[in-house]
C-alpha positions as a Markdown table, in Angstrom:
| # | Residue | x | y | z |
|---|---|---|---|---|
| 1 | Met | 1.0 | -9.2 | 13.1 |
| 2 | Gln | -1.6 | -10.6 | 15.6 |
| 3 | Val | -2.7 | -7.1 | 16.6 |
| 4 | Tyr | -3.1 | -6.2 | 12.9 |
| 5 | Met | -5.2 | -9.3 | 12.2 |
| 6 | Gln | -7.4 | -8.6 | 15.2 |
| 7 | Arg | -8.0 | -5.0 | 14.2 |
| 8 | Thr | -8.7 | -5.8 | 10.6 |
| 9 | Ala | -11.1 | -8.6 | 11.6 |
| 10 | Leu | -13.0 | -6.2 | 13.7 |
| 11 | Ile | -13.2 | -3.7 | 10.8 |
| 12 | Met | -14.4 | -6.5 | 8.4 |
| 13 | Ser | -17.2 | -7.4 | 10.8 |
| 14 | Asp | -18.7 | -4.0 | 10.4 |
| 15 | Pro | -21.1 | -4.1 | 7.4 |
| 16 | Gln | -20.6 | -0.4 | 6.7 |
| 17 | Cys | -16.9 | -1.0 | 6.0 |
| 18 | His | -17.4 | -3.7 | 3.4 |
| 19 | Gly | -15.1 | -3.2 | 0.5 |
| 20 | Gln | -13.9 | 0.2 | 1.6 |
| 21 | Glu | -10.3 | 1.3 | 2.0 |
| 22 | Pro | -10.2 | 4.1 | 4.6 |
| 23 | Pro | -11.5 | 2.2 | 7.7 |
| 24 | Phe | -8.3 | 0.1 | 7.4 |
| 25 | Tyr | -5.9 | 3.0 | 7.2 |
| 26 | Pro | -5.0 | 3.4 | 10.9 |
| 27 | Ala | -4.4 | -0.3 | 11.4 |
| 28 | Phe | -2.3 | -0.5 | 8.2 |
| 29 | Gln | -0.2 | 2.5 | 9.0 |
| 30 | Asp | 0.5 | 1.1 | 12.5 |
| 31 | Leu | 1.6 | -2.1 | 10.8 |
| 32 | Leu | 3.9 | -0.2 | 8.5 |
| 33 | Asn | 5.4 | 1.8 | 11.4 |
| 34 | Arg | 6.0 | -1.4 | 13.5 |
| 35 | His | 7.8 | -3.1 | 10.6 |
| 36 | Thr | 10.1 | -0.4 | 9.5 |
| 37 | Thr | 13.1 | 0.9 | 11.4 |
| 38 | Asn | 13.4 | 4.4 | 12.8 |
| 39 | Asp | 15.3 | 5.3 | 9.7 |
| 40 | Tyr | 12.0 | 5.5 | 7.8 |
| 41 | Thr | 8.8 | 7.5 | 8.2 |
| 42 | Thr | 5.4 | 6.5 | 6.9 |
| 43 | Ala | 3.1 | 9.4 | 6.0 |
| 44 | Gly | -0.6 | 9.2 | 5.2 |
| 45 | Glu | -2.3 | 10.3 | 2.0 |
| 46 | Gly | -0.6 | 13.2 | 0.3 |
| 47 | Asn | -0.6 | 15.0 | -3.0 |
| 48 | Ile | 2.3 | 14.1 | -5.3 |
| 49 | Gln | 2.0 | 16.1 | -8.5 |
| 50 | Gly | -1.8 | 15.9 | -8.5 |
| 51 | His | -1.9 | 12.2 | -7.5 |
| 52 | Lys | -2.9 | 11.0 | -4.0 |
| 53 | Pro | -1.4 | 7.7 | -3.0 |
| 54 | Asp | -2.7 | 6.3 | 0.3 |
| 55 | Phe | 0.7 | 6.3 | 2.0 |
| 56 | Arg | 4.2 | 7.4 | 1.4 |
| 57 | Ile | 7.4 | 5.9 | 2.9 |
| 58 | Tyr | 10.4 | 8.2 | 3.3 |
| 59 | Arg | 14.0 | 7.4 | 4.3 |
| 60 | Ser | 13.8 | 10.0 | 7.1 |
| 61 | Thr | 14.3 | 9.5 | 10.8 |
| 62 | Phe | 10.9 | 8.8 | 12.5 |
| 63 | Gly | 9.6 | 12.0 | 14.2 |
| 64 | Gln | 11.8 | 14.3 | 12.1 |
| 65 | Ala | 10.7 | 16.7 | 9.4 |
| 66 | Ile | 10.2 | 14.9 | 6.1 |
| 67 | Asp | 12.3 | 15.8 | 3.1 |
| 68 | Glu | 10.3 | 15.0 | 0.0 |
| 69 | Glu | 13.6 | 14.1 | -1.8 |
| 70 | Thr | 13.8 | 11.0 | 0.6 |
| 71 | Leu | 10.7 | 9.3 | -0.8 |
| 72 | Val | 11.4 | 5.6 | -1.3 |
| 73 | Cys | 8.0 | 4.0 | -1.8 |
| 74 | Leu | 4.4 | 4.9 | -2.5 |
| 75 | Val | 1.7 | 2.7 | -1.1 |
| 76 | Glu | -1.7 | 2.2 | -2.8 |
| 77 | Ala | -4.4 | 0.4 | -0.8 |
| 78 | Lys | -7.4 | -1.1 | -2.4 |
| 79 | Gly | -10.6 | -2.7 | -0.9 |
| 80 | His | -10.0 | -6.0 | 0.9 |
| 81 | His | -11.8 | -7.9 | -1.8 |
| 82 | Asp | -9.8 | -6.4 | -4.6 |
| 83 | Asn | -7.9 | -8.9 | -6.8 |
| 84 | Leu | -4.5 | -7.3 | -7.1 |
| 85 | Asp | -3.4 | -9.6 | -9.9 |
| 86 | Val | -6.3 | -8.5 | -12.1 |
| 87 | Arg | -5.7 | -4.9 | -11.1 |
| 88 | Ile | -2.0 | -5.0 | -12.1 |
| 89 | Ala | -2.8 | -6.8 | -15.4 |
| 90 | Asn | -5.5 | -4.2 | -16.3 |
| 91 | Asp | -4.6 | -1.0 | -14.4 |
| 92 | Pro | -7.8 | 0.5 | -15.8 |
| 93 | Ser | -7.1 | 4.1 | -14.6 |
| 94 | Thr | -3.3 | 3.8 | -15.2 |
| 95 | Gln | -3.0 | 4.7 | -11.6 |
| 96 | Ile | -0.2 | 2.2 | -10.9 |
| 97 | Ala | 1.9 | 3.3 | -13.8 |
| 98 | Arg | 1.3 | 7.0 | -13.0 |
| 99 | Tyr | 2.5 | 6.5 | -9.4 |
| 100 | Leu | 5.5 | 4.5 | -10.6 |
| 101 | Gln | 6.5 | 7.5 | -12.8 |
| 102 | His | 6.8 | 9.6 | -9.6 |
| 103 | Cys | 8.5 | 7.0 | -7.4 |
| 104 | Asn | 10.5 | 3.9 | -8.4 |
| 105 | His | 8.7 | 1.6 | -6.0 |
| 106 | Leu | 5.0 | 1.0 | -5.2 |
| 107 | Leu | 3.5 | -1.3 | -2.7 |
| 108 | Leu | 0.0 | -2.3 | -3.8 |
| 109 | Thr | -2.2 | -4.0 | -1.2 |
| 110 | Asn | -5.7 | -5.1 | -0.3 |
| 111 | Tyr | -4.5 | -5.4 | 3.3 |
| 112 | Trp | -4.0 | -9.2 | 3.0 |
| 113 | Asp | -1.9 | -9.4 | -0.2 |
| 114 | Phe | 1.1 | -7.2 | -0.8 |
| 115 | Arg | 2.7 | -6.6 | -4.2 |
| 116 | Phe | 5.9 | -4.7 | -4.7 |
| 117 | Leu | 6.0 | -3.1 | -8.1 |
| 118 | Ile | 8.4 | -1.3 | -10.4 |
| 119 | Leu | 8.4 | -0.1 | -14.0 |
| 120 | Asp | 10.8 | -2.0 | -16.2 |
| 121 | Gly | 12.9 | -0.3 | -19.0 |
| 122 | Asn | 10.0 | -0.6 | -21.4 |
| 123 | Gly | 7.6 | 1.2 | -19.0 |
| 124 | Glu | 5.8 | -2.1 | -18.1 |
| 125 | Ile | 4.7 | -2.8 | -14.6 |
| 126 | Gln | 6.8 | -5.6 | -13.0 |
| 127 | Gln | 6.2 | -7.3 | -9.8 |
| 128 | Thr | 9.4 | -7.8 | -7.7 |
| 129 | Glu | 7.9 | -9.4 | -4.6 |
| 130 | Ser | 4.6 | -10.8 | -3.5 |
| 131 | His | 3.4 | -11.6 | 0.1 |
| 132 | Arg | 0.1 | -12.8 | 1.5 |
| 133 | Ile | -1.3 | -13.2 | 5.0 |
| 134 | Asn | -2.5 | -16.8 | 4.8 |
| 135 | Gly | -6.1 | -17.7 | 5.6 |
| 136 | Cys | -7.4 | -14.2 | 5.4 |
| 137 | Gly | -10.1 | -14.7 | 2.8 |
| 138 | Ser | -8.2 | -12.7 | 0.2 |
| 139 | Ala | -9.5 | -12.3 | -3.4 |
| 140 | Gln | -6.4 | -14.2 | -4.5 |
| 141 | Glu | -7.3 | -17.4 | -2.5 |
């Protein structure tokens, strides 16, 4: 986690990266890879029925060919100042709900806060877990 925090602090110090998602992608994908077992593979942005989540996690041995049927979670990253609670409550573009129609699990993050989401039986977005890196200057603090 220390490596992740150092890398993201360096990115945040660059004024050209303020509020943008892509500069954080490599550090975040490395974090995902370090914290999943070799039974999972993390893939970068890809097209899923016309939608482009930032990352996809598959139950597929790391380094092996990915079988699309093994998709277990989509990951949508937002800018580091994005308030995830507000985004979940409003979902202005219905992006979260659309992604959850393609995969049962979505990890929504602003790189400091992490929300695990599902759709309930009524099609409403439900948060199943929430995690935060403390002292990070998150929009939720």
